[in-house]
N, C-alpha and C positions, 0 to 999 in steps of 0.2 A: 447292258451292253459291255460293261466292265471297262470302258475306255475313258478318255478324257476329251476336253474340247480341242486338244491338239493332236488327237489320233488315238487309235486303239491302245489299250494298256499292254496287250501282249505283242505289239509290234516292236521293231527294233528302235533303239534310241537313235538320236541324230548322229551321234558319233559312230554308230555301228553300220550306218547305211553305206553302201558302196558308191563309187563315183557315178554322178549323174542322177542319183535317186532323191536328192533334196527337193527338187521342184514338186515331185509327186507327193511326198510327205507334207510339204508346205501347203499344197493345194488341198489335200484332204483335210488338213487342220483348218484351213480357211473355210472350207465348205461346212464343216461341223460348227465352226463359230458363227457362220451366217445363219445356219439352221437354228442354232440355239438363240441367236438374236431375234430371229423371226418368231420363235415360240414365246420369248419374253415380251416381244412387241404385242403379240396377241393377248398375252396375259394382262399387259397394261391396258389394252383396249377393253377387256372384260371388266376389270376392276374400276377403272376411272368412269366408264359409261354407266356401270351398275350403280356406283355411288351417286352419280348425277340423277339417274331416273328414279332410283329408290327415294332419294331426297325429295324430288318433285312429287312422287307418289305419296309421300307422307304429308304433303301440303295440299294436294288436290287429287280428285278422281277423274279430272278431265283428260280424256285420251289425247286430244289435240295438243294440250300442254305437254304431256309426256312425250309425244312424238316429236314435237318441235325441239324440246330439250335434248332428247336422245340423239336426233339427227344432227343438231348443232354440235353436241359434244363429240359425236363420231367424227365429223369432218374437221372440226378444230383440232382435235387430238391427233387424227391421222396426218393432217397437214403439218402439224408441229413436229411429229415424229419423223415424217419424211424429210422435212427441211433440216432438222437436226442431224439426221443420218447423212444427208447430202453434204453438209458443211464438214462433218467429222471425217467422212471418207475422202472428200476432196483434199483436206489437209493431209491425210495419210498418203494419198496419191502424189501430191506435190512433194512430200518428203521422199517418197520412193524415186520419183523422177530426178530429184536433186542428187540423191545418192548414186543413181545410175550415171548421171552426167559427170559427177566427180570421178567415178571409176573409169569412164571413157577418157577423161583428160589424163588420168594417171597412166592408162595403157598407151596413150599416144606419146607421153613425155618420157616414161620409164618402162618400156616393154620388158626388158630383161629382169628388172626388179619385180615387176608384177608376175612374171613367169615363176621366179623363185618363190614369191609369196604363195602362188597357187599350189606349187609343189609342196610347200611347207604345210599348207592347210590339209592336203591329202595325207601327208605323213602323220599329222596329228589325229587323223581319222583311222589310222591303223595300217596304212600301206607302207611297204618298204621304201626307202629313199629312191631306189632305182625305178620301181613301179610308179611311185608318186610322180617322179619326173616325167616318165613316159606318158602317163595319163594327162599331166598338165600340158605337155607339148602338143599332144594330139587334140585336146580340147581347145587349146589356144589357136591352133591352125584352123580348126573348124569354125569357131566363133568365140573369140577371146572375151568379148564383153559379156556374152551370155554365161560363159563358164565362170567368170568372176562373180557375176551377179547372183548366180545360183548357189555357189559355195560360200562366198564371203558375205553377201548381203541377204541370202535366203529369199531372193526375188526371182521371178520368171519374167524376163523382159517382154515376153509375148502375152502375159496374162496378169496385168496390173489390175488392181481393184477398180471397179466402175462405180462412181458416185451415184449415177442415175439408177443403176440396178439396185444398189443398196437403198436408195430413197424409195423406189417403187416397192421393194420388198417390205420395208418398214411400214409404208402407208397401207399396203394390202393386209399385212399381218394385224395391224391395229384395227383396221376396219372390220375384218372378219371376227376378231374378238369382241368388238363393240356391238356387233349384230346380235350376239347371244342375249345379253340383258335387254336390249332394245325390243327384240321380237317377243321375249318372254313377258315384258311388262305391258305391251300394247295388245297382246293377243289373248290374254286371259281375263276372266271375269274379275270385277273389282274385289270381291271377297278373297280371291286366290292370287291376286296380282303380286303382292309382296312376297308371300311364301314361295310361289313358283319361281319368281326371279331369284330369290335367295338360293334355292336349291340348284337352279340352273347354273348360277354363277359359281357356287362352291364346287360343283362337279367339274366345271370348266377349268377353274384355277387349280384344282387337284390334278387334273390331267396335264395341264401345261407345266405345273411344278414337277410332276413326275418325269415328263419327257425331258425337261431342261436338266434335271438332276442326272438322268441316265446319260445324256450327252456329255455332261461334265464329269461323270464318274463318281457322283456324290450319292449318299443314301437317299433313295426316292421317297421312302415313307416320311422321313423327317422333312424333306423339302415340300411334299404335298401338304403336310400338316401346317407348316409355316404359311403356305399360300392360303389354306382354308381359314386359318385364324386371322390373317391379315385382311382377307376379303370380307370375312364376317364382321370384323371390327369396323372396317370402312363403311360397309352398308348400314350397320346398326347406328353408327354415328350420324351419317347423313340422313337416315330415316328419322332419327330422333330430332335432328335440327329442322328438317322439313315439317315434321308434325308440330313442333313448337311454333314455327313461323305460320303454318296454316291455322293453328288455333288462335294465335294473336290477331291474324288478319280477319278471322271469322268473327 
């Protein structure tokens, strides 16, 4: 894609956008970041659940034990991811609201100073003083708070981040990722269980690593290799530990 998590690489920089374009660029960046977070959440689900079920597979061939461990790992991990995302985004939203409230107070107490500040911001973005003043006056007359929030705070007052949406997205992404090793390990014969799970997981993490790298503008091959190596090491370690525990218990 050749872009970054904050927008396409061939798009205009923040300072080159015209008046009123900041919310669009910010929203696109937010969408890309949310998509990338979803991909990484799915990758976490794949690797953590794979490590769990492969470890159990090293200790026992009982399908019921594998299913219980996998389902428990899926839900505990997904709930943990969702709760963490909710808390994180709630904190972000509180910060955004506080910044908007402060801007609202400043507009009420010092409207002329705020108008001068808005005009100055547009001057720094490349407009002539006369045009910057004209734009600032027109936007202030239409919606002063939104104009300042968009240019000064890079926020859209009508489109603040939703903690519940972020939590649900994180929960869903982790769950979908966790289903890959879970289905692989319980649906294959005992002799193929671990190899099939290994291959399925490594293919999945290679895909998520590639997608995440492309969204962030990083080299996809290097990212995919990192994910493959990390996933393989995690599964090999847990399988070895599970085998040792199973042997000791037997």
